[in-house]
Gaussian input, Z-matrix of N, CA and C with variables (Angstrom, degrees):
# hf/3-21g

backbone

0 1
 N
 C     1     B1
 C     2     B2     1     A1
 N     3     B3     2     A2     1     D1
 C     4     B4     3     A3     2     D2
 C     5     B5     4     A4     3     D3
 N     6     B6     5     A5     4     D4
 C     7     B7     6     A6     5     D5
 C     8     B8     7     A7     6     D6
 N     9     B9     8     A8     7     D7
 C    10    B10     9     A9     8     D8
 C    11    B11    10    A10     9     D9
 N    12    B12    11    A11    10    D10
 C    13    B13    12    A12    11    D11
 C    14    B14    13    A13    12    D12
 N    15    B15    14    A14    13    D13
 C    16    B16    15    A15    14    D14
 C    17    B17    16    A16    15    D15
 N    18    B18    17    A17    16    D16
 C    19    B19    18    A18    17    D17
 C    20    B20    19    A19    18    D18
 N    21    B21    20    A20    19    D19
 C    22    B22    21    A21    20    D20
 C    23    B23    22    A22    21    D21
 N    24    B24    23    A23    22    D22
 C    25    B25    24    A24    23    D23
 C    26    B26    25    A25    24    D24
 N    27    B27    26    A26    25    D25
 C    28    B28    27    A27    26    D26
 C    29    B29    28    A28    27    D27
 N    30    B30    29    A29    28    D28
 C    31    B31    30    A30    29    D29
 C    32    B32    31    A31    30    D30
 N    33    B33    32    A32    31    D31
 C    34    B34    33    A33    32    D32
 C    35    B35    34    A34    33    D33
 N    36    B36    35    A35    34    D34
 C    37    B37    36    A36    35    D35
 C    38    B38    37    A37    36    D36
 N    39    B39    38    A38    37    D37
 C    40    B40    39    A39    38    D38
 C    41    B41    40    A40    39    D39
 N    42    B42    41    A41    40    D40
 C    43    B43    42    A42    41    D41
 C    44    B44    43    A43    42    D42
 N    45    B45    44    A44    43    D43
 C    46    B46    45    A45    44    D44
 C    47    B47    46    A46    45    D45
 N    48    B48    47    A47    46    D46
 C    49    B49    48    A48    47    D47
 C    50    B50    49    A49    48    D48
 N    51    B51    50    A50    49    D49
 C    52    B52    51    A51    50    D50
 C    53    B53    52    A52    51    D51
 N    54    B54    53    A53    52    D52
 C    55    B55    54    A54    53    D53
 C    56    B56    55    A55    54    D54
 N    57    B57    56    A56    55    D55
 C    58    B58    57    A57    56    D56
 C    59    B59    58    A58    57    D57
 N    60    B60    59    A59    58    D58
 C    61    B61    60    A60    59    D59
 C    62    B62    61    A61    60    D60
 N    63    B63    62    A62    61    D61
 C    64    B64    63    A63    62    D62
 C    65    B65    64    A64    63    D63
 N    66    B66    65    A65    64    D64
 C    67    B67    66    A66    65    D65
 C    68    B68    67    A67    66    D66
 N    69    B69    68    A68    67    D67
 C    70    B70    69    A69    68    D68
 C    71    B71    70    A70    69    D69
 N    72    B72    71    A71    70    D70
 C    73    B73    72    A72    71    D71
 C    74    B74    73    A73    72    D72
 N    75    B75    74    A74    73    D73
 C    76    B76    75    A75    74    D74
 C    77    B77    76    A76    75    D75
 N    78    B78    77    A77    76    D76
 C    79    B79    78    A78    77    D77
 C    80    B80    79    A79    78    D78
 N    81    B81    80    A80    79    D79
 C    82    B82    81    A81    80    D80
 C    83    B83    82    A82    81    D81
 N    84    B84    83    A83    82    D82
 C    85    B85    84    A84    83    D83
 C    86    B86    85    A85    84    D84
 N    87    B87    86    A86    85    D85
 C    88    B88    87    A87    86    D86
 C    89    B89    88    A88    87    D87
 N    90    B90    89    A89    88    D88
 C    91    B91    90    A90    89    D89
 C    92    B92    91    A91    90    D90
 N    93    B93    92    A92    91    D91
 C    94    B94    93    A93    92    D92
 C    95    B95    94    A94    93    D93
 N    96    B96    95    A95    94    D94
 C    97    B97    96    A96    95    D95
 C    98    B98    97    A97    96    D96
 N    99    B99    98    A98    97    D97
 C   100   B100    99    A99    98    D98
 C   101   B101   100   A100    99    D99
 N   102   B102   101   A101   100   D100
 C   103   B103   102   A102   101   D101
 C   104   B104   103   A103   102   D102
 N   105   B105   104   A104   103   D103
 C   106   B106   105   A105   104   D104
 C   107   B107   106   A106   105   D105
 N   108   B108   107   A107   106   D106
 C   109   B109   108   A108   107   D107
 C   110   B110   109   A109   108   D108
 N   111   B111   110   A110   109   D109
 C   112   B112   111   A111   110   D110
 C   113   B113   112   A112   111   D111
 N   114   B114   113   A113   112   D112
 C   115   B115   114   A114   113   D113
 C   116   B116   115   A115   114   D114
 N   117   B117   116   A116   115   D115
 C   118   B118   117   A117   116   D116
 C   119   B119   118   A118   117   D117
 N   120   B120   119   A119   118   D118
 C   121   B121   120   A120   119   D119
 C   122   B122   121   A121   120   D120
 N   123   B123   122   A122   121   D121
 C   124   B124   123   A123   122   D122
 C   125   B125   124   A124   123   D123
 N   126   B126   125   A125   124   D124
 C   127   B127   126   A126   125   D125
 C   128   B128   127   A127   126   D126
 N   129   B129   128   A128   127   D127
 C   130   B130   129   A129   128   D128
 C   131   B131   130   A130   129   D129
 N   132   B132   131   A131   130   D130
 C   133   B133   132   A132   131   D131
 C   134   B134   133   A133   132   D132
 N   135   B135   134   A134   133   D133
 C   136   B136   135   A135   134   D134
 C   137   B137   136   A136   135   D135
 N   138   B138   137   A137   136   D136
 C   139   B139   138   A138   137   D137
 C   140   B140   139   A139   138   D138
 N   141   B141   140   A140   139   D139
 C   142   B142   141   A141   140   D140
 C   143   B143   142   A142   141   D141
 N   144   B144   143   A143   142   D142
 C   145   B145   144   A144   143   D143
 C   146   B146   145   A145   144   D144
 N   147   B147   146   A146   145   D145
 C   148   B148   147   A147   146   D146
 C   149   B149   148   A148   147   D147
 N   150   B150   149   A149   148   D148
 C   151   B151   150   A150   149   D149
 C   152   B152   151   A151   150   D150
 N   153   B153   152   A152   151   D151
 C   154   B154   153   A153   152   D152
 C   155   B155   154   A154   153   D153
 N   156   B156   155   A155   154   D154
 C   157   B157   156   A156   155   D155
 C   158   B158   157   A157   156   D156
 N   159   B159   158   A158   157   D157
 C   160   B160   159   A159   158   D158
 C   161   B161   160   A160   159   D159
 N   162   B162   161   A161   160   D160
 C   163   B163   162   A162   161   D161
 C   164   B164   163   A163   162   D162
 N   165   B165   164   A164   163   D163
 C   166   B166   165   A165   164   D164
 C   167   B167   166   A166   165   D165
 N   168   B168   167   A167   166   D166
 C   169   B169   168   A168   167   D167
 C   170   B170   169   A169   168   D168
 N   171   B171   170   A170   169   D169
 C   172   B172   171   A171   170   D170
 C   173   B173   172   A172   171   D171
 N   174   B174   173   A173   172   D172
 C   175   B175   174   A174   173   D173
 C   176   B176   175   A175   174   D174
 N   177   B177   176   A176   175   D175
 C   178   B178   177   A177   176   D176
 C   179   B179   178   A178   177   D177
 N   180   B180   179   A179   178   D178
 C   181   B181   180   A180   179   D179
 C   182   B182   181   A181   180   D180
 N   183   B183   182   A182   181   D181
 C   184   B184   183   A183   182   D182
 C   185   B185   184   A184   183   D183
 N   186   B186   185   A185   184   D184
 C   187   B187   186   A186   185   D185
 C   188   B188   187   A187   186   D186
 N   189   B189   188   A188   187   D187
 C   190   B190   189   A189   188   D188
 C   191   B191   190   A190   189   D189
 N   192   B192   191   A191   190   D190
 C   193   B193   192   A192   191   D191
 C   194   B194   193   A193   192   D192
 N   195   B195   194   A194   193   D193
 C   196   B196   195   A195   194   D194
 C   197   B197   196   A196   195   D195
 N   198   B198   197   A197   196   D196
 C   199   B199   198   A198   197   D197
 C   200   B200   199   A199   198   D198
 N   201   B201   200   A200   199   D199
 C   202   B202   201   A201   200   D200
 C   203   B203   202   A202   201   D201
 N   204   B204   203   A203   202   D202
 C   205   B205   204   A204   203   D203
 C   206   B206   205   A205   204   D204
 N   207   B207   206   A206   205   D205
 C   208   B208   207   A207   206   D206
 C   209   B209   208   A208   207   D207
 N   210   B210   209   A209   208   D208
 C   211   B211   210   A210   209   D209
 C   212   B212   211   A211   210   D210
 N   213   B213   212   A212   211   D211
 C   214   B214   213   A213   212   D212
 C   215   B215   214   A214   213   D213
 N   216   B216   215   A215   214   D214
 C   217   B217   216   A216   215   D215
 C   218   B218   217   A217   216   D216
 N   219   B219   218   A218   217   D217
 C   220   B220   219   A219   218   D218
 C   221   B221   220   A220   219   D219
 N   222   B222   221   A221   220   D220
 C   223   B223   222   A222   221   D221
 C   224   B224   223   A223   222   D222
 N   225   B225   224   A224   223   D223
 C   226   B226   225   A225   224   D224
 C   227   B227   226   A226   225   D225
 N   228   B228   227   A227   226   D226
 C   229   B229   228   A228   227   D227
 C   230   B230   229   A229   228   D228
 N   231   B231   230   A230   229   D229
 C   232   B232   231   A231   230   D230
 C   233   B233   232   A232   231   D231
 N   234   B234   233   A233   232   D232
 C   235   B235   234   A234   233   D233
 C   236   B236   235   A235   234   D234
 N   237   B237   236   A236   235   D235
 C   238   B238   237   A237   236   D236
 C   239   B239   238   A238   237   D237
 N   240   B240   239   A239   238   D238
 C   241   B241   240   A240   239   D239
 C   242   B242   241   A241   240   D240
 N   243   B243   242   A242   241   D241
 C   244   B244   243   A243   242   D242
 C   245   B245   244   A244   243   D243
 N   246   B246   245   A245   244   D244
 C   247   B247   246   A246   245   D245
 C   248   B248   247   A247   246   D246
 N   249   B249   248   A248   247   D247
 C   250   B250   249   A249   248   D248
 C   251   B251   250   A250   249   D249
 N   252   B252   251   A251   250   D250
 C   253   B253   252   A252   251   D251
 C   254   B254   253   A253   252   D252
 N   255   B255   254   A254   253   D253
 C   256   B256   255   A255   254   D254
 C   257   B257   256   A256   255   D255
 N   258   B258   257   A257   256   D256
 C   259   B259   258   A258   257   D257
 C   260   B260   259   A259   258   D258
 N   261   B261   260   A260   259   D259
 C   262   B262   261   A261   260   D260
 C   263   B263   262   A262   261   D261
 N   264   B264   263   A263   262   D262
 C   265   B265   264   A264   263   D263
 C   266   B266   265   A265   264   D264
 N   267   B267   266   A266   265   D265
 C   268   B268   267   A267   266   D266
 C   269   B269   268   A268   267   D267
 N   270   B270   269   A269   268   D268
 C   271   B271   270   A270   269   D269
 C   272   B272   271   A271   270   D270
 N   273   B273   272   A272   271   D271
 C   274   B274   273   A273   272   D272
 C   275   B275   274   A274   273   D273
 N   276   B276   275   A275   274   D274
 C   277   B277   276   A276   275   D275
 C   278   B278   277   A277   276   D276
 N   279   B279   278   A278   277   D277
 C   280   B280   279   A279   278   D278
 C   281   B281   280   A280   279   D279
 N   282   B282   281   A281   280   D280
 C   283   B283   282   A282   281   D281
 C   284   B284   283   A283   282   D282
 N   285   B285   284   A284   283   D283
 C   286   B286   285   A285   284   D284
 C   287   B287   286   A286   285   D285
 N   288   B288   287   A287   286   D286
 C   289   B289   288   A288   287   D287
 C   290   B290   289   A289   288   D288
 N   291   B291   290   A290   289   D289
 C   292   B292   291   A291   290   D290
 C   293   B293   292   A292   291   D291
 N   294   B294   293   A293   292   D292
 C   295   B295   294   A294   293   D293
 C   296   B296   295   A295   294   D294
 N   297   B297   296   A296   295   D295
 C   298   B298   297   A297   296   D296
 C   299   B299   298   A298   297   D297
 N   300   B300   299   A299   298   D298
 C   301   B301   300   A300   299   D299
 C   302   B302   301   A301   300   D300
 N   303   B303   302   A302   301   D301
 C   304   B304   303   A303   302   D302
 C   305   B305   304   A304   303   D303
 N   306   B306   305   A305   304   D304
 C   307   B307   306   A306   305   D305
 C   308   B308   307   A307   306   D306
 N   309   B309   308   A308   307   D307
 C   310   B310   309   A309   308   D308
 C   311   B311   310   A310   309   D309
 N   312   B312   311   A311   310   D310
 C   313   B313   312   A312   311   D311
 C   314   B314   313   A313   312   D312
 N   315   B315   314   A314   313   D313
 C   316   B316   315   A315   314   D314
 C   317   B317   316   A316   315   D315
 N   318   B318   317   A317   316   D316
 C   319   B319   318   A318   317   D317
 C   320   B320   319   A319   318   D318

   B1=1.4640
   B2=1.5308
   B3=1.2856
   B4=1.4185
   B5=1.5719
   B6=1.3295
   B7=1.4909
   B8=1.4857
   B9=1.3710
   B10=1.4935
   B11=1.5417
   B12=1.3556
   B13=1.5313
   B14=1.5552
   B15=1.3016
   B16=1.4317
   B17=1.4945
   B18=1.3589
   B19=1.4323
   B20=1.5073
   B21=1.3573
   B22=1.4795
   B23=1.5385
   B24=1.3279
   B25=1.3963
   B26=1.4702
   B27=1.3637
   B28=1.4737
   B29=1.5708
   B30=1.3549
   B31=1.4567
   B32=1.5693
   B33=1.3246
   B34=1.4053
   B35=1.5224
   B36=1.3311
   B37=1.4555
   B38=1.5254
   B39=1.2808
   B40=1.4698
   B41=1.5580
   B42=1.3253
   B43=1.4154
   B44=1.5170
   B45=1.3309
   B46=1.5274
   B47=1.5499
   B48=1.3199
   B49=1.4856
   B50=1.5346
   B51=1.2863
   B52=1.4155
   B53=1.5558
   B54=1.3267
   B55=1.4766
   B56=1.4727
   B57=1.3084
   B58=1.4604
   B59=1.5404
   B60=1.3334
   B61=1.4467
   B62=1.5299
   B63=1.4255
   B64=1.4055
   B65=1.4939
   B66=1.2802
   B67=1.5341
   B68=1.6201
   B69=1.2301
   B70=1.4868
   B71=1.5048
   B72=1.3359
   B73=1.4712
   B74=1.4899
   B75=1.3050
   B76=1.4105
   B77=1.5289
   B78=1.3115
   B79=1.3769
   B80=1.4705
   B81=1.2786
   B82=1.4421
   B83=1.5750
   B84=1.2946
   B85=1.4417
   B86=1.5752
   B87=1.3062
   B88=1.5009
   B89=1.6060
   B90=1.3171
   B91=1.4313
   B92=1.5126
   B93=1.3767
   B94=1.4187
   B95=1.5299
   B96=1.3588
   B97=1.5077
   B98=1.4883
   B99=1.3519
   B100=1.4755
   B101=1.5637
   B102=1.2883
   B103=1.4497
   B104=1.5360
   B105=1.3105
   B106=1.5101
   B107=1.5408
   B108=1.3375
   B109=1.5282
   B110=1.4335
   B111=1.3653
   B112=1.5091
   B113=1.4676
   B114=1.3517
   B115=1.4638
   B116=1.6385
   B117=1.3252
   B118=1.4704
   B119=1.5624
   B120=1.3249
   B121=1.4820
   B122=1.3943
   B123=1.2784
   B124=1.4327
   B125=1.5651
   B126=1.2817
   B127=1.5016
   B128=1.5957
   B129=1.2813
   B130=1.4560
   B131=1.5291
   B132=1.3643
   B133=1.4574
   B134=1.5507
   B135=1.3461
   B136=1.4379
   B137=1.5124
   B138=1.3135
   B139=1.4976
   B140=1.5413
   B141=1.3442
   B142=1.4331
   B143=1.5389
   B144=1.3266
   B145=1.4555
   B146=1.5763
   B147=1.3486
   B148=1.4745
   B149=1.5392
   B150=1.2971
   B151=1.5015
   B152=1.5001
   B153=1.2798
   B154=1.4487
   B155=1.5744
   B156=1.3586
   B157=1.5005
   B158=1.5366
   B159=1.3732
   B160=1.4534
   B161=1.4669
   B162=1.3423
   B163=1.4327
   B164=1.5476
   B165=1.3053
   B166=1.5427
   B167=1.4977
   B168=1.2989
   B169=1.4544
   B170=1.4937
   B171=1.3907
   B172=1.4730
   B173=1.5592
   B174=1.3327
   B175=1.3897
   B176=1.5773
   B177=1.3133
   B178=1.4930
   B179=1.5586
   B180=1.3590
   B181=1.4206
   B182=1.4427
   B183=1.3489
   B184=1.4525
   B185=1.5585
   B186=1.3309
   B187=1.4277
   B188=1.5138
   B189=1.3407
   B190=1.4949
   B191=1.5640
   B192=1.3551
   B193=1.4401
   B194=1.5743
   B195=1.2033
   B196=1.5109
   B197=1.5330
   B198=1.4202
   B199=1.4247
   B200=1.5047
   B201=1.3431
   B202=1.4726
   B203=1.4436
   B204=1.3356
   B205=1.4233
   B206=1.5720
   B207=1.2647
   B208=1.5135
   B209=1.5160
   B210=1.3151
   B211=1.5464
   B212=1.5391
   B213=1.3478
   B214=1.4900
   B215=1.4881
   B216=1.3248
   B217=1.4560
   B218=1.4882
   B219=1.3136
   B220=1.3819
   B221=1.5971
   B222=1.1942
   B223=1.5270
   B224=1.5243
   B225=1.2867
   B226=1.5375
   B227=1.5815
   B228=1.3072
   B229=1.5319
   B230=1.4993
   B231=1.3304
   B232=1.4323
   B233=1.5246
   B234=1.2563
   B235=1.5252
   B236=1.4396
   B237=1.2925
   B238=1.4111
   B239=1.4892
   B240=1.2657
   B241=1.5187
   B242=1.5448
   B243=1.3670
   B244=1.4235
   B245=1.5509
   B246=1.3733
   B247=1.4466
   B248=1.4617
   B249=1.3115
   B250=1.5306
   B251=1.5620
   B252=1.3159
   B253=1.5126
   B254=1.4863
   B255=1.3397
   B256=1.4211
   B257=1.5284
   B258=1.3724
   B259=1.4088
   B260=1.4615
   B261=1.3071
   B262=1.4884
   B263=1.5524
   B264=1.2631
   B265=1.4464
   B266=1.5738
   B267=1.3184
   B268=1.4939
   B269=1.5128
   B270=1.3336
   B271=1.4368
   B272=1.5140
   B273=1.2927
   B274=1.4138
   B275=1.5425
   B276=1.2986
   B277=1.4966
   B278=1.5519
   B279=1.3798
   B280=1.4852
   B281=1.5577
   B282=1.2837
   B283=1.5123
   B284=1.5219
   B285=1.2406
   B286=1.4789
   B287=1.4763
   B288=1.2992
   B289=1.4604
   B290=1.5008
   B291=1.3352
   B292=1.3738
   B293=1.5054
   B294=1.2745
   B295=1.5046
   B296=1.5588
   B297=1.3017
   B298=1.3824
   B299=1.5267
   B300=1.3414
   B301=1.4755
   B302=1.4837
   B303=1.2763
   B304=1.4933
   B305=1.4369
   B306=1.3308
   B307=1.4976
   B308=1.4986
   B309=1.2946
   B310=1.4270
   B311=1.5280
   B312=1.2741
   B313=1.4996
   B314=1.4606
   B315=1.2776
   B316=1.4725
   B317=1.5626
   B318=1.2582
   B319=1.4614
   B320=1.5499
   A1=108.16
   A2=115.88
   A3=124.04
   A4=107.44
   A5=118.80
   A6=119.08
   A7=113.27
   A8=117.93
   A9=118.91
   A10=112.01
   A11=113.34
   A12=115.04
   A13=110.18
   A14=118.53
   A15=127.80
   A16=114.16
   A17=117.04
   A18=120.95
   A19=108.55
   A20=115.91
   A21=118.10
   A22=108.17
   A23=115.03
   A24=120.55
   A25=115.15
   A26=121.45
   A27=117.56
   A28=113.65
   A29=111.09
   A30=110.85
   A31=102.06
   A32=118.35
   A33=123.10
   A34=113.80
   A35=117.70
   A36=118.62
   A37=109.46
   A38=117.22
   A39=115.69
   A40=111.39
   A41=115.49
   A42=122.19
   A43=108.62
   A44=117.85
   A45=114.09
   A46=108.88
   A47=112.69
   A48=122.61
   A49=113.37
   A50=120.76
   A51=119.97
   A52=109.49
   A53=112.80
   A54=119.87
   A55=109.37
   A56=114.48
   A57=123.36
   A58=113.30
   A59=114.72
   A60=118.68
   A61=119.77
   A62=116.10
   A63=118.36
   A64=111.89
   A65=113.49
   A66=118.12
   A67=110.35
   A68=112.85
   A69=120.05
   A70=106.61
   A71=115.66
   A72=121.78
   A73=107.67
   A74=117.80
   A75=122.14
   A76=111.11
   A77=122.99
   A78=128.16
   A79=109.64
   A80=121.75
   A81=129.38
   A82=111.23
   A83=117.77
   A84=121.74
   A85=106.27
   A86=111.70
   A87=119.54
   A88=104.31
   A89=115.45
   A90=116.95
   A91=109.94
   A92=114.58
   A93=118.62
   A94=110.60
   A95=114.71
   A96=120.10
   A97=112.73
   A98=117.03
   A99=119.85
   A100=106.98
   A101=115.52
   A102=122.95
   A103=108.47
   A104=115.40
   A105=116.19
   A106=109.25
   A107=110.82
   A108=118.14
   A109=107.06
   A110=114.62
   A111=116.64
   A112=112.35
   A113=119.49
   A114=122.44
   A115=102.90
   A116=112.75
   A117=120.37
   A118=110.88
   A119=115.65
   A120=119.88
   A121=113.94
   A122=119.30
   A123=123.69
   A124=110.30
   A125=114.09
   A126=121.85
   A127=110.14
   A128=119.33
   A129=117.03
   A130=112.66
   A131=114.32
   A132=118.26
   A133=111.06
   A134=116.63
   A135=121.10
   A136=111.17
   A137=118.53
   A138=121.65
   A139=108.91
   A140=117.23
   A141=121.09
   A142=112.09
   A143=114.07
   A144=120.14
   A145=111.45
   A146=115.65
   A147=121.34
   A148=108.27
   A149=116.16
   A150=117.28
   A151=113.52
   A152=116.48
   A153=122.31
   A154=113.66
   A155=111.40
   A156=116.29
   A157=113.07
   A158=115.35
   A159=122.32
   A160=110.39
   A161=116.98
   A162=122.63
   A163=109.54
   A164=116.83
   A165=121.11
   A166=108.28
   A167=116.27
   A168=122.37
   A169=111.83
   A170=113.69
   A171=119.18
   A172=109.82
   A173=118.94
   A174=123.39
   A175=114.89
   A176=115.88
   A177=120.28
   A178=104.17
   A179=113.14
   A180=122.10
   A181=113.07
   A182=123.10
   A183=122.61
   A184=108.33
   A185=113.75
   A186=121.76
   A187=109.64
   A188=115.69
   A189=118.99
   A190=106.04
   A191=116.67
   A192=120.70
   A193=105.38
   A194=115.80
   A195=124.46
   A196=112.10
   A197=112.02
   A198=115.62
   A199=119.02
   A200=113.30
   A201=117.68
   A202=115.22
   A203=119.34
   A204=126.48
   A205=116.36
   A206=115.69
   A207=118.33
   A208=113.54
   A209=114.56
   A210=116.35
   A211=108.49
   A212=111.45
   A213=116.68
   A214=108.55
   A215=119.22
   A216=126.43
   A217=108.45
   A218=121.21
   A219=121.34
   A220=114.06
   A221=115.89
   A222=119.62
   A223=111.02
   A224=117.49
   A225=118.57
   A226=106.86
   A227=109.41
   A228=113.10
   A229=110.04
   A230=116.08
   A231=122.50
   A232=109.10
   A233=119.89
   A234=122.09
   A235=111.31
   A236=120.01
   A237=121.95
   A238=110.48
   A239=117.76
   A240=121.00
   A241=112.10
   A242=114.66
   A243=116.47
   A244=112.40
   A245=118.58
   A246=118.33
   A247=113.10
   A248=120.22
   A249=125.40
   A250=109.13
   A251=111.93
   A252=115.35
   A253=113.97
   A254=118.43
   A255=116.86
   A256=111.56
   A257=118.60
   A258=118.99
   A259=116.05
   A260=116.77
   A261=122.24
   A262=110.24
   A263=117.35
   A264=120.72
   A265=113.17
   A266=115.35
   A267=122.86
   A268=111.39
   A269=119.93
   A270=121.99
   A271=109.33
   A272=117.05
   A273=125.86
   A274=112.84
   A275=117.82
   A276=118.36
   A277=110.60
   A278=116.33
   A279=120.99
   A280=104.03
   A281=118.95
   A282=123.59
   A283=107.79
   A284=118.54
   A285=121.22
   A286=114.17
   A287=118.04
   A288=121.06
   A289=107.77
   A290=117.70
   A291=120.87
   A292=111.77
   A293=118.87
   A294=125.58
   A295=109.73
   A296=119.55
   A297=119.67
   A298=117.46
   A299=116.33
   A300=118.38
   A301=112.77
   A302=118.86
   A303=123.54
   A304=108.21
   A305=110.72
   A306=118.38
   A307=107.06
   A308=118.95
   A309=122.86
   A310=106.20
   A311=116.26
   A312=122.40
   A313=111.91
   A314=118.56
   A315=123.58
   A316=107.49
   A317=116.45
   A318=120.16
   A319=106.42
   D1=138.56
   D2=175.05
   D3=-84.35
   D4=115.87
   D5=-175.91
   D6=-61.54
   D7=-24.49
   D8=-174.71
   D9=-69.80
   D10=-46.81
   D11=-173.25
   D12=-125.86
   D13=10.56
   D14=179.33
   D15=54.78
   D16=20.09
   D17=176.75
   D18=-90.13
   D19=148.12
   D20=-177.48
   D21=-61.64
   D22=146.77
   D23=171.92
   D24=-75.07
   D25=125.32
   D26=-174.39
   D27=-61.72
   D28=150.04
   D29=-177.30
   D30=-122.15
   D31=138.83
   D32=-179.81
   D33=-116.07
   D34=144.56
   D35=-178.30
   D36=-69.85
   D37=157.10
   D38=176.84
   D39=-74.39
   D40=163.33
   D41=-178.23
   D42=-66.74
   D43=147.27
   D44=-177.59
   D45=-72.78
   D46=147.37
   D47=-179.86
   D48=-104.44
   D49=149.06
   D50=178.36
   D51=-66.09
   D52=159.83
   D53=177.96
   D54=-55.69
   D55=139.94
   D56=179.79
   D57=86.37
   D58=-1.37
   D59=178.38
   D60=77.23
   D61=-5.58
   D62=179.07
   D63=-81.45
   D64=127.05
   D65=-178.51
   D66=-92.43
   D67=143.06
   D68=177.17
   D69=-72.75
   D70=142.20
   D71=171.09
   D72=-83.91
   D73=117.42
   D74=-174.42
   D75=-86.03
   D76=150.72
   D77=173.96
   D78=-107.97
   D79=108.24
   D80=-167.63
   D81=-118.50
   D82=130.85
   D83=175.21
   D84=-121.41
   D85=121.29
   D86=179.50
   D87=-106.60
   D88=113.07
   D89=178.58
   D90=-104.94
   D91=129.32
   D92=-175.36
   D93=-157.01
   D94=149.42
   D95=168.58
   D96=-76.98
   D97=-13.82
   D98=-169.50
   D99=-128.49
   D100=116.46
   D101=175.89
   D102=-137.23
   D103=136.71
   D104=179.79
   D105=-60.66
   D106=132.71
   D107=-179.44
   D108=124.35
   D109=-84.97
   D110=179.69
   D111=-65.67
   D112=-24.47
   D113=178.89
   D114=-115.78
   D115=130.14
   D116=-170.30
   D117=-64.46
   D118=-45.19
   D119=-178.37
   D120=-150.18
   D121=169.70
   D122=174.25
   D123=145.91
   D124=135.74
   D125=-173.76
   D126=-64.82
   D127=-43.20
   D128=-177.36
   D129=-72.51
   D130=-31.01
   D131=178.66
   D132=-70.66
   D133=-37.05
   D134=173.80
   D135=-64.40
   D136=-40.59
   D137=-178.49
   D138=-67.67
   D139=-47.69
   D140=-177.39
   D141=-65.68
   D142=-41.03
   D143=-179.91
   D144=-64.31
   D145=-44.09
   D146=177.06
   D147=-63.46
   D148=-48.87
   D149=174.46
   D150=-49.39
   D151=-55.37
   D152=-176.18
   D153=-59.73
   D154=-40.45
   D155=177.05
   D156=-64.20
   D157=-41.64
   D158=178.90
   D159=-61.70
   D160=-45.91
   D161=-177.33
   D162=-65.23
   D163=-43.78
   D164=177.71
   D165=-59.89
   D166=-48.78
   D167=-176.38
   D168=-57.24
   D169=-29.32
   D170=-177.03
   D171=-91.51
   D172=7.80
   D173=168.95
   D174=99.00
   D175=14.38
   D176=-174.01
   D177=-97.14
   D178=152.86
   D179=173.84
   D180=-79.32
   D181=110.79
   D182=-172.74
   D183=-118.97
   D184=137.09
   D185=172.67
   D186=-122.74
   D187=127.21
   D188=169.66
   D189=-92.82
   D190=116.22
   D191=170.08
   D192=-91.74
   D193=104.84
   D194=179.37
   D195=-82.63
   D196=98.03
   D197=-173.39
   D198=-69.91
   D199=-7.24
   D200=175.89
   D201=-86.54
   D202=14.04
   D203=176.56
   D204=54.44
   D205=-108.62
   D206=179.36
   D207=-101.31
   D208=6.56
   D209=179.13
   D210=-67.71
   D211=131.59
   D212=178.31
   D213=-147.45
   D214=123.68
   D215=-178.78
   D216=-93.94
   D217=-7.66
   D218=-176.92
   D219=-85.73
   D220=158.87
   D221=175.56
   D222=-70.11
   D223=-23.04
   D224=174.48
   D225=-85.07
   D226=149.53
   D227=176.65
   D228=-76.44
   D229=165.16
   D230=-177.07
   D231=-56.01
   D232=-35.99
   D233=178.55
   D234=-55.30
   D235=-34.10
   D236=177.18
   D237=-62.69
   D238=-46.76
   D239=-177.57
   D240=-68.51
   D241=-34.03
   D242=173.04
   D243=-61.24
   D244=-44.90
   D245=176.66
   D246=-70.76
   D247=-34.60
   D248=176.99
   D249=-56.02
   D250=-54.07
   D251=178.50
   D252=-65.59
   D253=-33.43
   D254=178.61
   D255=-64.22
   D256=-35.62
   D257=174.44
   D258=-64.91
   D259=-15.01
   D260=174.70
   D261=-98.33
   D262=7.70
   D263=176.68
   D264=83.55
   D265=15.94
   D266=-175.78
   D267=-111.92
   D268=124.15
   D269=172.37
   D270=-81.92
   D271=120.19
   D272=178.74
   D273=-100.21
   D274=108.63
   D275=-175.88
   D276=-117.67
   D277=115.46
   D278=177.52
   D279=-68.54
   D280=139.05
   D281=177.44
   D282=-64.32
   D283=118.48
   D284=-178.45
   D285=-68.93
   D286=148.67
   D287=173.10
   D288=-65.72
   D289=127.18
   D290=177.27
   D291=-133.42
   D292=120.42
   D293=-179.36
   D294=-47.24
   D295=130.56
   D296=176.58
   D297=82.92
   D298=-15.36
   D299=176.25
   D300=-84.07
   D301=127.19
   D302=178.89
   D303=-133.76
   D304=129.15
   D305=171.48
   D306=-100.61
   D307=110.53
   D308=-173.40
   D309=-99.22
   D310=88.25
   D311=-176.79
   D312=-152.07
   D313=167.94
   D314=175.39
   D315=-93.01
   D316=165.68
   D317=179.19
   D318=-68.98

């Protein structure tokens, strides 16, 4: 029961599994300007980071493509965050500088 309105909490069926019960290991890339660590706070960064950590913990191959390149608000250098995420099974890749490549977007 949901304590706010006393309505039952919805229940959803599990996702279908392949025959034989073996799940495929997915290869997932999450591209974001905001990731916990190099960026101190932010809702989307928290959501993307949590999603990536959960997927990696579930055995999937996860890459964070950090669209902010070498930008780091943390006292630790970017290399610290690359190593920190590697320990969680996540490959952290800062977006490389590429001549002619322009991301026209807001933060």
